[in-house]
MARMINU-58376 format. One line per field, with one value per residue (C-alpha): residue number from 1; residue in three letters; x, y, z. Coordinates in nm, 3 decimals. Layout:
seq = NUM, ...
type = ALA, ...
xx = X, ...
yy = Y, ...
zz = Z, ...
This chain:
seq = 1, 2, 3, 4, 5, 6, 7, 8, 9, 10, 11, 12, 13, 14, 15, 16, 17, 18, 19, 20, 21, 22, 23, 24, 25, 26, 27, 28, 29, 30, 31, 32, 33, 34, 35, 36, 37, 38, 39, 40, 41, 42, 43, 44, 45, 46, 47, 48, 49, 50, 51, 52, 53, 54, 55, 56, 57, 58, 59, 60, 61, 62, 63, 64, 65, 66, 67, 68, 69, 70, 71, 72, 73, 74, 75, 76, 77, 78, 79, 80, 81, 82, 83, 84, 85, 86, 87, 88, 89, 90, 91, 92, 93, 94, 95, 96, 97, 98, 99, 100, 101, 102, 103, 104, 105, 106, 107, 108, 109, 110, 111, 112, 113, 114, 115, 116, 117, 118, 119, 120, 121, 122, 123, 124, 125, 126, 127, 128, 129, 130, 131, 132, 133, 134, 135, 136, 137, 138, 139, 140, 141, 142, 143, 144, 145, 146, 147, 148, 149, 150, 151, 152, 153, 154, 155, 156, 157, 158, 159, 160, 161, 162, 163, 164, 165, 166, 167, 168, 169, 170, 171, 172, 173, 174, 175, 176, 177, 178, 179, 180, 181, 182, 183, 184, 185, 186, 187, 188, 189, 190, 191, 192, 193, 194, 195, 196, 197, 198, 199, 200, 201, 202, 203, 204, 205, 206, 207, 208, 209, 210, 211, 212, 213, 214, 215, 216, 217, 218, 219, 220, 221, 222, 223, 224, 225, 226, 227, 228, 229, 230, 231, 232, 233, 234, 235, 236, 237, 238, 239, 240, 241, 242, 243, 244, 245, 246, 247, 248, 249, 250, 251, 252, 253, 254, 255, 256, 257, 258, 259, 260, 261, 262, 263, 264, 265, 266, 267, 268, 269, 270, 271, 272, 273, 274, 275, 276, 277, 278, 279, 280, 281, 282, 283, 284, 285, 286, 287, 288, 289, 290, 291, 292, 293, 294, 295, 296, 297, 298, 299, 300, 301, 302, 303, 304, 305, 306, 307, 308, 309, 310, 311, 312, 313, 314, 315, 316, 317, 318, 319, 320, 321, 322
type = MET, ASP, LEU, LEU, ALA, TYR, ILE, PRO, SER, PRO, SER, SER, GLY, VAL, ILE, HIS, LEU, GLY, PRO, VAL, PRO, LEU, ARG, GLY, TYR, ALA, PHE, CYS, ILE, ILE, ILE, GLY, VAL, PHE, VAL, ALA, VAL, TRP, TYR, GLY, GLY, ARG, ARG, TRP, VAL, ALA, ARG, GLY, GLY, GLN, VAL, GLY, THR, VAL, ALA, ASP, ILE, ALA, VAL, TRP, ALA, VAL, PRO, PHE, GLY, LEU, VAL, GLY, GLY, ARG, LEU, TYR, HIS, VAL, ILE, THR, ASP, TYR, GLU, LEU, TYR, PHE, THR, ASP, GLY, ARG, ASP, TRP, VAL, ASP, ALA, PHE, LYS, ILE, TRP, GLN, GLY, GLY, LEU, GLY, ILE, TRP, GLY, ALA, ILE, ALA, LEU, GLY, ALA, LEU, GLY, ALA, TRP, ILE, GLY, CYS, ARG, ARG, ARG, GLY, ILE, PRO, LEU, PRO, ALA, TYR, ALA, ASP, ALA, ILE, ALA, PRO, GLY, ILE, ALA, PHE, ALA, GLN, ALA, ILE, GLY, ARG, TRP, GLY, ASN, TRP, PHE, ASN, GLN, GLU, LEU, TYR, GLY, LYS, ALA, THR, THR, LEU, PRO, TRP, ALA, LEU, LYS, ILE, ASP, GLY, ASP, ALA, ASP, ALA, GLY, ARG, VAL, ALA, GLY, THR, TYR, HIS, PRO, THR, PHE, LEU, TYR, GLU, SER, LEU, TRP, CYS, VAL, GLY, VAL, ALA, LEU, LEU, VAL, ILE, TRP, ALA, ASP, ARG, ARG, PHE, LYS, LEU, GLY, HIS, GLY, ARG, ALA, PHE, ALA, LEU, TYR, VAL, ALA, ALA, TYR, THR, VAL, GLY, ARG, PHE, TRP, ILE, GLU, TYR, LEU, ARG, VAL, ASP, ASP, ALA, HIS, HIS, VAL, LEU, GLY, LEU, ARG, LEU, ASN, ASN, TRP, THR, SER, VAL, VAL, VAL, PHE, LEU, ALA, ALA, VAL, ALA, TYR, LEU, VAL, ILE, SER, ALA, LYS, ARG, THR, PRO, GLY, ARG, GLU, GLU, ILE, VAL, GLU, PRO, ALA, ALA, VAL, GLU, ASP, GLY, ALA, ALA, GLY, SER, GLY, ALA, ALA, PRO, ALA, THR, ALA, THR, GLU, ALA, GLY, HIS, GLY, THR, ALA, ALA, ALA, SER, LYS, ALA, GLY, SER, GLY, GLY, ALA, ASP, ASP, ALA, ALA, VAL, ALA, ALA, GLU, ALA, GLU, SER, ALA, LYS, LYS, PRO
xx = 4.247, 4.364, 4.080, 4.077, 3.891, 3.668, 3.436, 3.596, 3.397, 3.458, 3.671, 3.449, 3.047, 3.082, 3.250, 3.324, 3.236, 3.404, 3.210, 2.943, 2.922, 2.773, 2.677, 2.620, 2.330, 2.115, 2.269, 2.114, 1.792, 1.746, 1.839, 1.627, 1.323, 1.385, 1.386, 1.072, 0.849, 1.012, 0.948, 0.593, 0.501, 0.578, 0.366, 0.076, 0.059, 0.074, -0.240, -0.421, -0.304, -0.185, 0.196, 0.275, 0.021, 0.265, 0.496, 0.218, 0.128, 0.483, 0.508, 0.272, 0.389, 0.760, 0.798, 0.540, 0.733, 1.061, 0.945, 0.773, 1.087, 1.254, 1.012, 1.007, 1.378, 1.398, 1.110, 1.243, 1.589, 1.516, 1.845, 2.035, 1.875, 1.731, 1.962, 2.221, 2.504, 2.326, 2.224, 1.842, 1.923, 2.088, 1.721, 1.706, 2.036, 1.888, 2.214, 2.351, 2.129, 1.839, 1.526, 1.263, 1.105, 0.787, 0.747, 0.807, 0.575, 0.284, 0.315, 0.418, 0.070, -0.089, 0.050, -0.025, -0.372, -0.404, -0.267, -0.500, -0.809, -0.732, -0.690, -0.986, -0.765, -0.830, -0.512, -0.484, -0.423, -0.159, 0.008, -0.013, 0.170, 0.470, 0.561, 0.796, 0.959, 0.951, 1.153, 1.434, 1.427, 1.511, 1.734, 1.938, 1.881, 2.057, 2.400, 2.363, 2.441, 2.760, 2.891, 2.792, 2.944, 2.634, 2.353, 2.644, 2.579, 2.799, 3.166, 3.233, 3.557, 3.353, 3.542, 3.222, 3.264, 3.257, 3.553, 3.431, 3.672, 3.683, 3.532, 3.497, 3.262, 3.030, 3.070, 3.264, 3.478, 3.752, 3.705, 3.488, 3.133, 2.834, 2.703, 2.338, 2.281, 2.402, 2.175, 1.932, 1.974, 1.947, 1.676, 1.487, 1.579, 1.462, 1.127, 1.091, 1.141, 0.889, 0.632, 0.663, 0.645, 0.329, 0.157, 0.218, 0.126, -0.185, -0.297, -0.281, -0.504, -0.724, -0.400, -0.280, 0.099, 0.166, 0.080, 0.287, 0.590, 0.533, 0.502, 0.796, 1.033, 0.916, 1.024, 1.408, 1.397, 1.355, 1.646, 1.872, 1.751, 1.872, 2.236, 2.222, 2.446, 2.353, 2.172, 1.792, 1.519, 1.402, 1.084, 1.092, 1.400, 1.368, 1.444, 1.157, 1.189, 1.156, 0.835, 0.714, 0.788, 0.607, 0.295, 0.318, 0.381, 0.048, -0.157, 0.000, -0.100, -0.451, -0.524, -0.391, -0.650, -0.945, -0.896, -0.887, -1.230, -1.372, -1.251, -1.113, -0.963, -0.748, -0.926, -1.038, -1.015, -0.747, -0.755, -1.100, -0.963, -0.736, -1.039, -1.233, -0.984, -0.935, -1.291, -1.255, -0.944, -1.110, -1.428, -1.770, -1.865, -1.861, -2.213, -2.340, -2.397, -2.764, -2.742, -2.570, -2.796, -3.098, -2.830, -2.814, -3.199, -3.295, -3.024, -3.207, -3.550, -3.449, -3.283, -3.595, -3.832, -3.660, -3.677, -4.023, -4.123, -3.953, -4.110, -4.419, -4.330, -4.233, -4.561, -4.752, -4.531, -4.618, -5.008, -4.974, -4.833, -5.111
yy = 0.234, 0.152, 0.035, -0.299, -0.195, 0.061, 0.134, 0.363, 0.666, 0.727, 1.016, 1.124, 1.082, 1.156, 0.925, 1.056, 0.840, 1.075, 1.379, 1.231, 1.236, 0.972, 1.059, 0.775, 0.938, 0.949, 0.630, 0.448, 0.620, 0.524, 0.156, 0.146, 0.281, -0.008, -0.245, -0.138, -0.136, -0.498, -0.652, -0.485, -0.577, -0.929, -0.916, -0.763, -1.010, -1.297, -1.135, -1.170, -0.807, -0.732, -0.716, -0.359, -0.198, -0.118, 0.070, 0.227, 0.386, 0.424, 0.698, 0.872, 0.814, 0.820, 1.173, 1.290, 1.104, 1.234, 1.610, 1.511, 1.415, 1.691, 1.947, 1.774, 1.813, 2.161, 2.272, 2.135, 2.219, 2.547, 2.737, 2.542, 2.755, 3.047, 3.205, 3.475, 3.321, 3.045, 3.023, 2.933, 2.767, 2.457, 2.380, 2.187, 2.020, 1.682, 1.503, 1.640, 1.471, 1.563, 1.337, 1.322, 0.958, 1.107, 1.344, 1.106, 0.867, 1.143, 1.291, 0.951, 0.813, 1.073, 1.046, 0.630, 0.772, 0.948, 0.664, 0.404, 0.585, 0.624, 0.246, 0.148, -0.022, 0.015, 0.220, -0.029, -0.348, -0.157, -0.015, -0.381, -0.501, -0.250, -0.194, -0.474, -0.315, 0.061, -0.070, -0.267, 0.067, 0.269, -0.014, 0.063, 0.454, 0.514, 0.399, 0.707, 0.878, 0.696, 0.836, 1.191, 1.114, 1.282, 1.164, 0.964, 0.943, 0.981, 0.951, 0.561, 0.330, 0.017, -0.205, -0.126, 0.272, 0.477, 0.717, 1.063, 1.324, 1.656, 1.930, 2.248, 2.420, 2.078, 2.101, 1.754, 1.690, 1.400, 1.084, 0.767, 0.763, 0.498, 0.459, 0.520, 0.478, 0.103, 0.042, 0.200, -0.020, -0.333, -0.248, -0.165, -0.522, -0.668, -0.478, -0.567, -0.965, -0.901, -0.774, -1.044, -1.351, -1.150, -1.147, -1.492, -1.638, -1.368, -1.297, -0.961, -0.715, -0.380, -0.174, -0.396, -0.501, -0.127, -0.008, -0.312, -0.171, 0.150, 0.068, -0.138, 0.121, 0.409, 0.161, 0.152, 0.532, 0.618, 0.499, 0.558, 0.905, 0.896, 0.812, 1.086, 1.434, 1.615, 1.947, 1.920, 2.107, 1.992, 1.958, 1.887, 1.779, 1.516, 1.539, 1.625, 1.302, 1.113, 1.310, 1.222, 0.891, 0.833, 1.011, 0.775, 0.479, 0.547, 0.612, 0.264, 0.013, 0.242, 0.187, -0.220, -0.258, -0.057, -0.240, -0.551, -0.500, -0.332, -0.552, -0.862, -1.098, -0.977, -0.854, -1.146, -0.873, -0.621, -0.537, -0.556, -0.531, -0.861, -1.059, -0.893, -0.994, -1.349, -1.397, -1.270, -1.457, -1.793, -1.722, -1.734, -1.768, -2.062, -2.201, -2.188, -2.557, -2.450, -2.389, -2.726, -2.927, -2.783, -2.887, -3.215, -3.257, -3.132, -3.409, -3.672, -3.579, -3.564, -3.922, -4.053, -3.902, -4.045, -4.399, -4.382, -4.286, -4.602, -4.795, -4.695, -4.749, -5.076, -5.176, -5.021, -5.243, -5.556, -5.501, -5.449, -5.805, -6.110
zz = 1.913, 1.538, 1.342, 1.180, 0.903, 0.769, 0.473, 0.257, 0.027, -0.313, -0.380, -0.635, -0.659, -1.053, -1.307, -1.655, -1.956, -2.205, -2.229, -2.050, -1.656, -1.458, -1.088, -0.883, -0.665, -0.990, -1.112, -0.796, -0.797, -1.150, -1.096, -0.788, -0.968, -1.247, -0.975, -0.837, -1.154, -1.285, -0.940, -0.906, -1.247, -1.169, -0.851, -1.020, -1.327, -1.019, -0.891, -1.213, -1.374, -1.729, -1.814, -1.864, -1.608, -1.377, -1.574, -1.764, -1.411, -1.313, -1.586, -1.364, -0.986, -1.052, -1.186, -0.944, -0.671, -0.754, -0.716, -0.413, -0.271, -0.376, -0.231, 0.111, 0.110, 0.035, 0.243, 0.534, 0.482, 0.303, 0.473, 0.257, -0.036, 0.048, 0.309, 0.290, 0.102, -0.075, -0.407, -0.471, -0.828, -0.622, -0.500, -0.859, -0.869, -0.744, -0.847, -0.562, -0.308, -0.116, -0.193, 0.119, 0.124, 0.291, -0.021, -0.234, -0.126, -0.073, -0.408, -0.590, -0.447, -0.614, -0.965, -0.865, -0.819, -1.145, -1.353, -1.178, -1.262, -1.616, -1.634, -1.394, -1.160, -0.737, -0.592, -0.290, -0.518, -0.699, -0.374, -0.248, -0.555, -0.567, -0.227, -0.172, -0.478, -0.316, -0.026, -0.250, -0.463, -0.118, -0.033, -0.376, -0.379, -0.033, -0.185, -0.356, -0.040, -0.002, -0.342, -0.208, 0.145, 0.296, 0.588, 0.789, 1.184, 1.494, 1.520, 1.565, 1.540, 1.506, 1.255, 0.993, 1.044, 0.750, 0.621, 0.529, 0.380, 0.514, 0.320, 0.481, 0.230, 0.255, 0.622, 0.671, 0.899, 0.826, 1.043, 1.074, 1.115, 1.144, 0.811, 0.863, 0.453, 0.511, 0.798, 0.608, 0.291, 0.510, 0.683, 0.374, 0.227, 0.557, 0.514, 0.150, 0.263, 0.580, 0.351, 0.060, 0.373, 0.476, 0.195, 0.103, 0.465, 0.522, 0.162, 0.253, 0.015, 0.013, 0.104, 0.396, 0.226, 0.138, 0.480, 0.657, 0.421, 0.539, 0.933, 0.894, 0.749, 0.998, 1.255, 1.147, 1.030, 1.385, 1.537, 1.213, 1.196, 1.567, 1.451, 1.201, 1.259, 0.995, 1.056, 1.108, 1.290, 1.623, 1.752, 2.147, 2.133, 1.855, 1.462, 1.257, 1.059, 1.394, 1.481, 1.086, 1.140, 1.467, 1.303, 0.980, 1.215, 1.404, 1.062, 0.873, 1.190, 1.216, 0.837, 0.883, 1.165, 1.023, 0.674, 0.812, 0.976, 0.698, 0.383, 0.524, 0.226, -0.069, -0.372, -0.636, -0.947, -0.991, -1.320, -1.469, -1.856, -1.800, -1.714, -2.003, -2.230, -2.120, -2.192, -2.542, -2.608, -2.552, -2.743, -2.628, -2.253, -2.115, -2.042, -1.683, -1.502, -1.539, -1.915, -1.980, -1.751, -1.959, -2.269, -2.124, -2.048, -2.403, -2.571, -2.393, -2.443, -2.826, -2.799, -2.639, -2.839, -3.145, -3.020, -2.915, -3.332, -3.425, -3.207, -3.347, -3.708, -3.635, -3.476, -3.825, -4.005, -3.817, -3.851, -4.240, -4.254, -4.319
């Protein structure tokens, strides 16, 4: 059966701009980071935070996340770098692909925690603000796999199949396969929109928007992982990332339930410095209702006292007249 259509793959993942190589994988990751920081910053300001806070904390979170993502990939696929015939130096060539989202989120959260502590900000509130942005970043970053012709699924003849070029060195067999990079990209967009809607509808706080993002993402990752055909470690018949998805999903759901019972509602103040700056910018603090009441009573008393004095003076003048 002839294919009606298919998704072509780039012949190369690198575009040379003069002497400067522009690598598609790295380009997608960079764009994703910018989108996450930009959109997270907008959500943070809408919650009452300061402009620039998300970007300042991202200076800590992003490098930690990249290191964590790479470490997870290298540790779980160590045979690609530390077995006979392999060059361990390739473990540092991040532009060739290989970032594990689980490690990126875990170590990125550590970096964000450090940044939040330095600014006196609660990490759960920050996580809620950036959650949809992270999902959008993942949606963009997955297109880096398309540039590298990697992480595709089982063979298929569907009209949206992905055409893969044969490469014996990379272990690729020419053919058409499920575009799992596209499936995950679309799923991540859906996750981002779900979190945005739920956050507006239910006023999620204390890390619950982030937990919803994690839970929703793992559901999609489980079935997408099932389609993939790249080499992976298996435990009890399932790929390692399938088990990771299950464990992380259960942890996220447990956090949602427990957090909703212990700290219902949403934080009123997410960045104390923003409140202090606002108070300082408006001058003296406004009088409380009690203080205002006392002021009004004093003014009334002063006014009535002045009227009494005027009446006494008038009576004295009348008494002096014959």
